[in-house]
C-alpha positions in Angstrom: 170.4 95.7 53.5 172.6 93.1 51.9 176.4 93.6 52.0 178.6 91.3 49.9 181.9 90.1 51.4 184.4 88.9 48.9 187.6 87.1 49.8 189.6 84.0 48.9 191.5 81.4 50.9 194.4 81.4 48.5 195.2 85.1 49.2 197.6 83.8 51.9 199.8 82.0 49.3 201.4 85.3 48.2 203.8 85.7 51.1 207.4 86.7 51.6 208.9 86.4 55.1 209.6 89.7 56.8 207.8 91.8 54.2 205.3 94.4 55.4 202.7 93.1 52.9 202.4 89.6 54.2 199.7 87.0 54.6 199.1 87.9 58.2 197.3 91.0 57.1 194.4 89.2 55.5 194.3 86.6 58.2 193.8 89.4 60.8 190.8 90.6 58.9 189.3 87.1 58.6 189.8 86.5 62.3 188.1 89.7 63.2 185.1 89.0 61.0 184.7 85.5 62.4 185.2 86.4 66.0 182.5 89.1 65.9 179.9 87.2 63.9 180.3 89.5 60.9 181.0 86.8 58.3 177.6 85.2 59.0 175.8 88.5 58.5 177.4 89.2 55.1 176.8 87.7 51.7 180.0 85.7 51.3 181.2 85.3 47.7 184.4 83.6 46.4 186.0 85.2 43.3 187.5 83.6 40.2 190.6 84.8 38.5 190.0 87.9 36.4 190.3 87.4 32.6 193.4 88.4 30.7 191.3 90.5 28.4 190.1 92.6 31.4 193.6 92.8 32.8 194.8 94.2 29.4 192.2 96.9 29.6 194.6 98.7 31.9 197.8 96.8 31.7 200.1 96.1 28.7 200.2 92.8 27.0 203.9 92.4 27.7 203.2 92.7 31.5 200.4 90.1 31.2 202.9 87.8 29.6 205.4 88.4 32.4 202.8 87.4 34.9 202.0 84.3 33.0 205.5 83.0 33.1 205.9 83.4 36.9 205.0 79.8 37.6 208.0 78.7 35.6 210.4 80.8 37.8 212.3 78.9 40.5 213.0 82.0 42.6 211.3 85.1 43.9 211.1 87.9 41.2 211.4 91.5 42.4 209.6 94.0 40.3 211.2 96.7 42.4 213.0 96.7 45.8 209.5 96.7 47.5 207.5 94.4 45.3 208.0 90.6 45.2 206.4 88.0 43.0 206.5 84.3 43.7 205.6 81.5 41.3 202.1 81.6 42.7 201.8 85.4 42.5 200.2 85.7 39.1 197.3 83.5 40.1 196.8 85.2 43.4 197.0 88.7 41.8 194.3 87.6 39.3 192.2 86.4 42.2 192.7 89.7 44.0 191.6 91.7 41.0 188.8 89.2 40.5 187.6 89.9 44.1 187.0 93.6 43.3 185.4 92.7 40.0 183.0 90.3 41.8 182.2 93.0 44.3 181.2 95.3 41.4 179.2 92.5 39.9 177.3 91.9 43.2 176.4 95.6 43.5 175.5 96.3 39.8 173.4 93.1 39.4 171.4 94.0 42.6 172.7 90.9 44.4 173.9 93.2 47.1 173.3 96.9 48.0 177.0 97.4 48.6 180.2 95.3 49.0 183.6 95.0 50.5 186.5 93.1 48.9 189.1 91.9 51.4 191.8 91.1 48.9 195.5 91.0 48.5 198.0 91.8 47.0 196.8 95.4 46.9 196.7 97.3 43.6 196.8 101.1 43.6 200.5 101.4 42.9 200.6 98.9 40.0 201.5 100.6 36.8 200.4 99.6 33.3 203.6 97.8 32.5 204.8 96.6 35.9 204.1 95.9 39.6 205.1 98.5 42.1 204.8 99.4 45.8 203.6 95.9 47.0 201.0 95.9 44.2 200.8 93.5 41.2 197.6 94.4 39.3 195.4 97.5 39.3 192.5 95.8 41.1 190.3 98.9 41.3 191.0 100.2 37.8 190.3 96.7 36.4 187.0 96.6 38.3 186.1 100.1 37.0 186.7 99.1 33.4 184.5 96.0 34.0 181.7 98.2 35.4 181.9 100.4 32.3 182.1 97.6 29.7 179.8 95.0 31.2 177.1 97.2 32.7 177.2 100.4 30.7 178.2 102.5 33.7 179.8 105.7 32.5 180.8 107.9 35.5 182.7 106.2 38.3 184.3 108.0 41.2 187.3 106.4 42.8 188.2 107.6 46.3 191.6 106.6 47.7 192.2 107.2 51.4 195.3 105.1 51.7 198.2 107.1 53.1 200.2 106.6 49.9 199.3 108.2 46.6 197.6 105.8 44.2 199.9 106.6 41.3 199.0 103.5 39.3 195.3 104.3 39.5 196.0 107.9 38.6 198.1 106.9 35.6 195.4 104.6 34.2 192.7 107.3 34.2 194.6 110.5 33.9 193.1 111.4 30.6 189.7 109.8 31.2 186.8 112.3 31.7 184.5 109.5 32.9 186.5 108.6 36.0 186.9 111.0 38.9 190.0 110.0 41.0 190.2 111.7 44.4 193.2 110.9 46.6 194.2 112.1 50.1 197.8 111.1 50.9 200.8 112.1 52.9 203.2 114.3 50.8 206.1 114.5 50.1 206.1 110.7 50.6 206.3 107.5 48.6 205.8 107.1 45.7 206.6 110.8 45.1 203.6 111.6 43.0 200.3 113.2 43.9 201.0 117.0 43.8 197.9 119.1 43.8 198.8 120.4 40.4 198.4 116.9 38.9 194.8 117.4 37.8 194.5 115.2 34.7 195.2 115.7 31.0 193.3 116.2 27.8 189.6 115.4 28.2 190.4 114.2 31.7 191.7 117.5 32.9 190.0 118.3 36.2 189.0 114.7 36.9 192.1 114.0 39.0 191.9 115.6 42.4 195.0 115.2 44.6 195.0 116.4 48.2 198.6 116.2 49.4 198.8 116.3 53.2 201.6 117.2 55.6 202.5 114.7 58.3 200.3 115.0 61.4 196.9 115.5 59.7 194.2 113.6 61.7 190.5 113.3 62.2 189.7 117.0 62.2 191.7 117.8 59.0 190.2 114.8 57.1 186.7 115.7 58.1 187.2 119.3 56.8 188.6 118.0 53.6 185.6 115.7 52.9 183.2 118.5 53.8 184.9 121.2 51.7 186.5 119.3 48.8 185.3 115.7 48.4 181.6 116.4 48.8 181.5 119.3 46.3 183.5 117.3 43.8 181.2 114.3 44.1 178.0 116.3 43.7 179.4 118.0 40.6 180.6 114.8 39.0 177.4 112.8 39.8 178.9 109.3 39.8 176.9 106.2 39.0 179.2 104.0 41.1 181.8 104.8 43.9 184.8 102.5 44.4 187.0 103.1 47.5 190.7 102.2 47.6 190.6 101.7 51.4 194.0 101.7 53.1 194.3 101.9 56.8 197.9 103.1 56.9 196.9 106.8 57.5 196.1 105.6 61.0 198.5 107.2 63.6 199.8 103.8 64.7 200.8 102.5 61.3 204.6 101.9 61.1 205.1 103.1 57.5 203.6 106.7 57.7 203.0 109.7 59.8 199.3 110.8 59.4 197.1 110.7 62.4 193.7 109.3 61.7 192.1 107.3 64.4 189.7 104.4 63.7 186.9 106.7 64.7 188.2 109.2 62.1 188.4 106.5 59.5 184.8 105.5 60.3 183.7 109.1 59.7 185.2 109.0 56.2 183.7 105.6 55.4 180.2 106.8 56.5 180.6 110.0 54.5 181.4 108.0 51.4 178.4 105.7 52.0 176.2 108.7 52.4 177.6 110.1 49.1 176.6 106.8 47.4 173.2 106.9 48.9 172.6 110.5 47.7 174.2 110.2 44.3 174.2 106.7 43.0 171.5 104.6 44.7 173.9 103.4 47.4 176.2 101.6 44.9 179.6 101.6 46.6 182.5 99.0 46.8 185.4 99.1 49.3 188.6 97.4 48.2 191.5 96.6 50.5 194.7 98.4 49.9 197.4 99.1 52.6 197.5 99.1 56.4 200.4 97.5 58.2 199.4 97.6 61.9 197.4 94.4 62.1 195.1 95.5 64.9 194.2 98.7 63.2 193.7 96.9 59.9 191.4 94.3 61.4 189.3 96.8 63.4 189.2 99.2 60.4 187.6 96.6 58.2 185.2 95.5 60.9 184.1 99.2 61.0 183.7 99.3 57.3 181.4 96.2 57.5 179.3 97.7 60.3 178.9 100.9 58.3 177.9 99.1 55.1 175.4 97.0 57.1 173.9 100.2 58.5 175.0 99.5 62.1 175.8 102.4 64.3 178.6 100.5 66.0 182.2 101.9 65.9 185.1 99.9 67.3 188.1 102.0 68.4 190.1 100.3 71.2 193.3 102.1 70.1 192.0 105.7 70.5 193.6 108.9 69.2 197.1 110.4 69.4 197.1 113.7 71.1 198.7 116.8 69.4 197.8 119.8 67.3 197.1 119.2 63.7 198.6 121.3 60.9 196.4 124.2 59.6 194.9 123.1 56.3 193.0 126.2 55.4 195.4 127.5 52.7 195.7 124.0 51.2 191.9 123.5 51.0 191.4 127.0 49.6 194.2 126.3 47.0 192.7 123.0 45.8 189.1 124.4 45.8 190.3 127.3 43.6 192.3 124.9 41.4 189.2 122.7 40.7 186.6 125.5 40.9 184.8 123.8 43.8 
C-alpha cells in the first residue's frame, strides 16, 4: 500500500511571533515523521504553487489580486484580528493549497492509494473574498474543484473533524449537490456558524451536515456520531473521493477549545474514514492538515494518521485521556438524523 506524503520546506516562512498558527506546528510534524522512520516509508512529494485559475474556482478575483500584491507590502497585513499575512504569505498559501491538490493528484492518478498533506497555513475558514481564522486559501475546496475538473470526479465527501466549524468550506459548497460536507465542531464557538439547521441551499439542500457539539464531548460521543450519522450519510451519498480536513484541536489538551478527544479517539475516527473510503470509493482518501495547537498532540496525531493510511495497527497515545463524564448526545443525534432523514 503506497501512501503519499506531501509537504514543502517553505511552509515555515509564513510565521508571526507569538501567534498560535506558527511555523513550529509543521516542524513538530516533520520531526515526528523523521524520528520514527515514517518519512522513509511514505512516497514523498513536493508541491508547486496552485494556479490562479484554480484559486479563482472558489475565491473572488479581487481576493486573488490582493494576495498577489502582498510581496509589495512592507508590513504585516491583518485580514482580521486572528489572520496575518506577510510579504511571503501569498506564495506560501499557494504552496499550501498546491499540497492538497498534489495529494489528490497522487490518489486519482493511482500513484498512491491514499495521501496525507502536511500543509500550512490551514484553509477551512478562508472565505471566498478574504482570509479568516488563521486561513488564507480554501485548500480543501480548491483540491475538490481540481478533482472534479481534472479527473471527472463528481461526488466528493468532505469530513471536517477540526474543533472549529469549517465555515469557509461550507460557504463554497453550500448550494452544491455534488459535495457532501460533514462537520463535527464545538458549538457555540468560533466562528459562530455550524448550527444543525444549516443544511445547504437550493440543489445543495441536505448536502451540508453540521453536528454542533457541547464542550466535553470525547471519544465515546464521537464514536457514536460516526456510527449513527456519518456512516449512514456516507453510504447514502456514495462518494467517489473523501477529503478530510484534519484538525487536532478537538483533543482535550488543546489550548484553544474544550472538546475531549484523545489521540486514541482521533485514531478511531481516522480509521473509520479510511474504512468508508475502502467500502465506498476504492480507498481514495486524502487527509489535509488544519488546526491543532498543542504541538505534542499535533505531531502524534499526524503520526497516527500515517500509520492508519499505511495499514499499520500501531496507535501512539502517550498523553492518554481526560477523565470525566461526557454530555448525553442522544437527543442531538436523533435530531440530526431526523433532520437529514438518516
